[in-house]
C-alpha positions as a LaTeX table, in Angstrom:
\begin{tabular}{lrrr}
\hline
Residue & $x$ (\AA) & $y$ (\AA) & $z$ (\AA) \\
\hline
Unk1 & 127.54 & 148.19 & 124.31 \\
Unk2 & 126.62 & 147.39 & 120.70 \\
Unk3 & 129.89 & 145.50 & 120.27 \\
Unk4 & 129.22 & 143.45 & 123.43 \\
Unk5 & 125.72 & 142.56 & 122.28 \\
Unk6 & 126.95 & 141.54 & 118.83 \\
Unk7 & 129.80 & 139.52 & 120.35 \\
Unk8 & 127.46 & 137.64 & 122.68 \\
Unk9 & 125.08 & 136.95 & 119.81 \\
Unk10 & 127.89 & 135.58 & 117.68 \\
Unk11 & 129.10 & 133.37 & 120.52 \\
Unk12 & 125.60 & 131.99 & 120.95 \\
Unk13 & 125.36 & 131.18 & 117.24 \\
Unk14 & 128.72 & 129.41 & 117.34 \\
Unk15 & 127.65 & 127.39 & 120.38 \\
Unk16 & 124.38 & 126.44 & 118.68 \\
Unk17 & 126.25 & 125.38 & 115.55 \\
Unk18 & 128.55 & 123.13 & 117.59 \\
Unk19 & 125.77 & 121.61 & 119.69 \\
Unk20 & 124.98 & 118.02 & 118.74 \\
Unk21 & 122.29 & 115.52 & 119.64 \\
Unk22 & 122.54 & 111.71 & 119.74 \\
Unk23 & 120.47 & 110.00 & 117.04 \\
Unk24 & 120.10 & 106.54 & 115.53 \\
Unk25 & 121.67 & 105.82 & 112.13 \\
Unk26 & 121.54 & 102.64 & 110.06 \\
Unk27 & 124.47 & 100.29 & 110.69 \\
Unk28 & 124.08 & 98.89 & 107.15 \\
Unk29 & 121.76 & 99.14 & 104.16 \\
Unk30 & 118.27 & 98.18 & 105.34 \\
Unk31 & 115.48 & 97.11 & 102.95 \\
Unk32 & 111.84 & 98.14 & 102.99 \\
Unk33 & 109.40 & 96.04 & 105.09 \\
Unk34 & 112.32 & 94.95 & 107.28 \\
Unk35 & 111.76 & 94.27 & 111.00 \\
Unk36 & 114.29 & 96.28 & 112.99 \\
Unk37 & 116.46 & 95.11 & 115.89 \\
Unk38 & 118.96 & 96.92 & 118.10 \\
Unk39 & 121.82 & 95.48 & 115.99 \\
Unk40 & 120.63 & 97.49 & 112.98 \\
Unk41 & 121.55 & 100.85 & 114.52 \\
Unk42 & 124.54 & 102.88 & 115.55 \\
Unk43 & 124.54 & 105.95 & 117.76 \\
Unk44 & 125.79 & 109.14 & 116.13 \\
Unk45 & 126.20 & 112.73 & 117.29 \\
Unk46 & 124.83 & 115.16 & 114.72 \\
Unk47 & 124.12 & 118.88 & 114.60 \\
Unk48 & 120.41 & 119.22 & 113.91 \\
Unk49 & 118.41 & 122.45 & 113.84 \\
Unk50 & 115.73 & 122.43 & 116.58 \\
Unk51 & 112.94 & 122.39 & 113.99 \\
Unk52 & 114.25 & 119.08 & 112.56 \\
Unk53 & 114.94 & 117.21 & 115.79 \\
Unk54 & 111.40 & 115.83 & 116.06 \\
Unk55 & 111.67 & 114.21 & 112.61 \\
Unk56 & 114.42 & 111.73 & 113.47 \\
Unk57 & 114.76 & 108.91 & 115.99 \\
Unk58 & 116.85 & 109.96 & 119.00 \\
Unk59 & 119.36 & 107.47 & 120.39 \\
Unk60 & 116.99 & 106.85 & 123.31 \\
Unk61 & 114.18 & 105.69 & 120.99 \\
Unk62 & 113.37 & 101.96 & 121.09 \\
Unk63 & 112.66 & 100.78 & 117.54 \\
Unk64 & 112.88 & 97.03 & 118.17 \\
Unk65 & 110.13 & 95.21 & 116.30 \\
Unk66 & 108.99 & 98.08 & 114.09 \\
Unk67 & 109.19 & 97.89 & 110.31 \\
Unk68 & 110.73 & 100.14 & 107.70 \\
Unk69 & 108.25 & 101.67 & 105.29 \\
Unk70 & 111.10 & 102.45 & 102.84 \\
Unk71 & 114.75 & 101.43 & 102.33 \\
Unk72 & 117.37 & 103.18 & 104.49 \\
Unk73 & 121.01 & 103.46 & 103.44 \\
Unk74 & 124.00 & 102.73 & 105.70 \\
Unk75 & 124.80 & 105.77 & 107.85 \\
Unk76 & 121.44 & 107.43 & 107.16 \\
Unk77 & 119.56 & 108.87 & 110.11 \\
Unk78 & 116.32 & 107.05 & 110.89 \\
Unk79 & 113.45 & 109.35 & 109.98 \\
Unk80 & 110.36 & 108.65 & 112.05 \\
Unk81 & 108.34 & 108.94 & 108.86 \\
Unk82 & 110.12 & 105.83 & 107.52 \\
Unk83 & 109.07 & 103.43 & 110.30 \\
Unk84 & 105.76 & 101.79 & 111.12 \\
Unk85 & 104.48 & 99.04 & 113.38 \\
Unk86 & 104.07 & 95.43 & 112.30 \\
Unk87 & 100.46 & 96.18 & 111.40 \\
Unk88 & 101.57 & 98.19 & 108.37 \\
Unk89 & 103.93 & 95.50 & 107.15 \\
Unk90 & 101.48 & 92.64 & 107.74 \\
Unk91 & 98.55 & 94.28 & 105.99 \\
Unk92 & 100.72 & 95.61 & 103.19 \\
Unk93 & 98.67 & 98.70 & 102.33 \\
Unk94 & 99.28 & 102.40 & 102.77 \\
Unk95 & 97.27 & 105.28 & 101.35 \\
Unk96 & 97.27 & 109.06 & 101.60 \\
Unk97 & 94.21 & 110.92 & 102.85 \\
Unk98 & 94.12 & 114.57 & 101.73 \\
Unk99 & 93.17 & 116.78 & 104.66 \\
Unk100 & 93.65 & 120.36 & 105.81 \\
Unk101 & 95.11 & 121.29 & 109.19 \\
Unk102 & 91.84 & 122.68 & 110.58 \\
Unk103 & 90.28 & 119.24 & 110.09 \\
Unk104 & 93.29 & 117.32 & 111.43 \\
Unk105 & 94.16 & 118.43 & 114.99 \\
Unk106 & 95.62 & 121.67 & 113.67 \\
Unk107 & 98.19 & 119.66 & 111.74 \\
Unk108 & 99.76 & 118.33 & 114.97 \\
Unk109 & 100.21 & 114.78 & 113.69 \\
Unk110 & 103.32 & 112.60 & 113.64 \\
Unk111 & 104.39 & 109.19 & 112.40 \\
Unk112 & 103.12 & 106.50 & 114.75 \\
Unk113 & 100.07 & 108.47 & 115.91 \\
Unk114 & 96.75 & 106.61 & 115.86 \\
Unk115 & 93.79 & 108.37 & 114.30 \\
Unk116 & 90.07 & 107.90 & 113.66 \\
Unk117 & 88.61 & 109.07 & 110.36 \\
Unk118 & 85.10 & 110.58 & 110.21 \\
Unk119 & 83.24 & 111.34 & 106.99 \\
Unk120 & 80.33 & 113.80 & 106.70 \\
Unk121 & 78.08 & 113.02 & 103.74 \\
Unk122 & 75.57 & 115.49 & 102.26 \\
Unk123 & 76.78 & 118.33 & 104.49 \\
Unk124 & 74.29 & 121.20 & 104.81 \\
Unk125 & 71.41 & 118.95 & 103.76 \\
Unk126 & 68.65 & 117.38 & 105.88 \\
Unk127 & 70.22 & 114.05 & 104.95 \\
Unk128 & 73.60 & 115.08 & 106.40 \\
Unk129 & 75.26 & 112.42 & 108.50 \\
Unk130 & 78.71 & 111.89 & 110.01 \\
Unk131 & 80.01 & 108.35 & 109.88 \\
Unk132 & 83.11 & 106.80 & 111.52 \\
Unk133 & 84.90 & 105.33 & 108.49 \\
Unk134 & 88.02 & 103.92 & 110.17 \\
Unk135 & 89.30 & 103.74 & 113.74 \\
Unk136 & 92.79 & 103.48 & 115.19 \\
Unk137 & 94.70 & 103.85 & 111.91 \\
Unk138 & 98.44 & 104.29 & 112.25 \\
Unk139 & 100.01 & 107.30 & 110.56 \\
Unk140 & 102.97 & 106.20 & 108.45 \\
Unk141 & 103.87 & 109.82 & 107.74 \\
Unk142 & 102.20 & 113.23 & 107.52 \\
Unk143 & 102.25 & 114.88 & 104.09 \\
Unk144 & 103.50 & 118.46 & 104.21 \\
Unk145 & 103.85 & 121.36 & 101.79 \\
Unk146 & 106.06 & 124.42 & 102.24 \\
Unk147 & 104.46 & 127.85 & 102.50 \\
Unk148 & 105.09 & 130.28 & 99.63 \\
Unk149 & 105.56 & 133.25 & 101.97 \\
Unk150 & 106.80 & 132.03 & 105.34 \\
Unk151 & 108.43 & 128.82 & 104.16 \\
Unk152 & 106.83 & 126.93 & 107.04 \\
Unk153 & 105.48 & 123.48 & 106.22 \\
Unk154 & 101.78 & 122.74 & 106.64 \\
Unk155 & 99.97 & 119.42 & 106.67 \\
Unk156 & 98.02 & 118.69 & 103.49 \\
Unk157 & 97.42 & 114.99 & 104.12 \\
Unk158 & 98.36 & 111.88 & 106.08 \\
Unk159 & 99.63 & 108.55 & 104.82 \\
Unk160 & 98.09 & 105.76 & 106.89 \\
Unk161 & 98.38 & 101.98 & 107.15 \\
Unk162 & 95.16 & 100.27 & 106.10 \\
Unk163 & 93.60 & 96.93 & 105.26 \\
Unk164 & 92.32 & 96.39 & 101.70 \\
Unk165 & 88.73 & 96.89 & 102.90 \\
Unk166 & 89.62 & 100.11 & 104.73 \\
Unk167 & 91.36 & 101.35 & 101.58 \\
Unk168 & 88.17 & 100.86 & 99.57 \\
Unk169 & 85.96 & 102.52 & 102.20 \\
Unk170 & 88.30 & 105.48 & 102.62 \\
Unk171 & 88.62 & 105.96 & 98.87 \\
Unk172 & 84.84 & 106.19 & 98.60 \\
Unk173 & 84.70 & 108.66 & 101.50 \\
Unk174 & 87.46 & 110.84 & 100.01 \\
Unk175 & 85.50 & 111.08 & 96.75 \\
Unk176 & 82.08 & 111.57 & 98.35 \\
Unk177 & 82.37 & 113.35 & 101.71 \\
Unk178 & 84.18 & 115.88 & 103.88 \\
Unk179 & 86.72 & 114.20 & 106.18 \\
Unk180 & 87.97 & 114.91 & 109.69 \\
Unk181 & 90.97 & 113.27 & 111.35 \\
Unk182 & 90.80 & 112.74 & 115.12 \\
Unk183 & 93.96 & 111.77 & 117.01 \\
Unk184 & 93.53 & 108.89 & 119.46 \\
Unk185 & 94.85 & 109.71 & 122.94 \\
Unk186 & 95.63 & 106.99 & 125.46 \\
Unk187 & 94.65 & 103.39 & 124.79 \\
Unk188 & 91.21 & 102.09 & 123.89 \\
Unk189 & 88.26 & 104.43 & 123.50 \\
Unk190 & 84.53 & 104.26 & 123.04 \\
Unk191 & 83.33 & 103.23 & 119.60 \\
Unk192 & 81.59 & 106.10 & 117.80 \\
Unk193 & 78.18 & 105.83 & 116.12 \\
Unk194 & 76.77 & 107.58 & 113.07 \\
Unk195 & 75.39 & 111.05 & 113.85 \\
Unk196 & 72.56 & 112.76 & 111.91 \\
Unk197 & 70.65 & 116.05 & 112.19 \\
Unk198 & 67.94 & 114.21 & 114.14 \\
Unk199 & 70.40 & 113.71 & 117.00 \\
Unk200 & 70.35 & 117.46 & 117.72 \\
Unk201 & 67.40 & 119.47 & 119.11 \\
\hline
\end{tabular}
């Protein structure tokens, strides 16, 4: 019985090791800030651990018209953290916002997500107020750090595409307030207003 269980377990590991998934790889060296087309990719079958599959563009992913946030070498898999929409390339700014998972959708953030940034100034004071600092920012990539005990990565920040004015406003908020990141679901939403203690009974 023990032999059968061990044998089946070994067979499963071998099958998992041989399993491959189709992904996109660069057909040639691609520079940063380059607008991608279908001709820039090749399909490749690679063996990826399940925990890494969400980090790379599958062969079914349409990347036409998006821009590279960093250079990609020929044959390299396309990491989703290395691509951004035309907005990032046009505005030419990216900055990292330090944030903890409990203030950022539990850390469930990916490249391409849109987020709103709220800043709470003078927290715990009668002057406390929460202000929407930026809306609909695109995440270029989440910033992660490995755990010392479990080895699991946790989000410690997000790199976002911004305009020069947004960069200045966010820098002030980072230095002066507590921040929260809210993921945008769906398309357009209702614009948020500043909230103060007077808004609550």
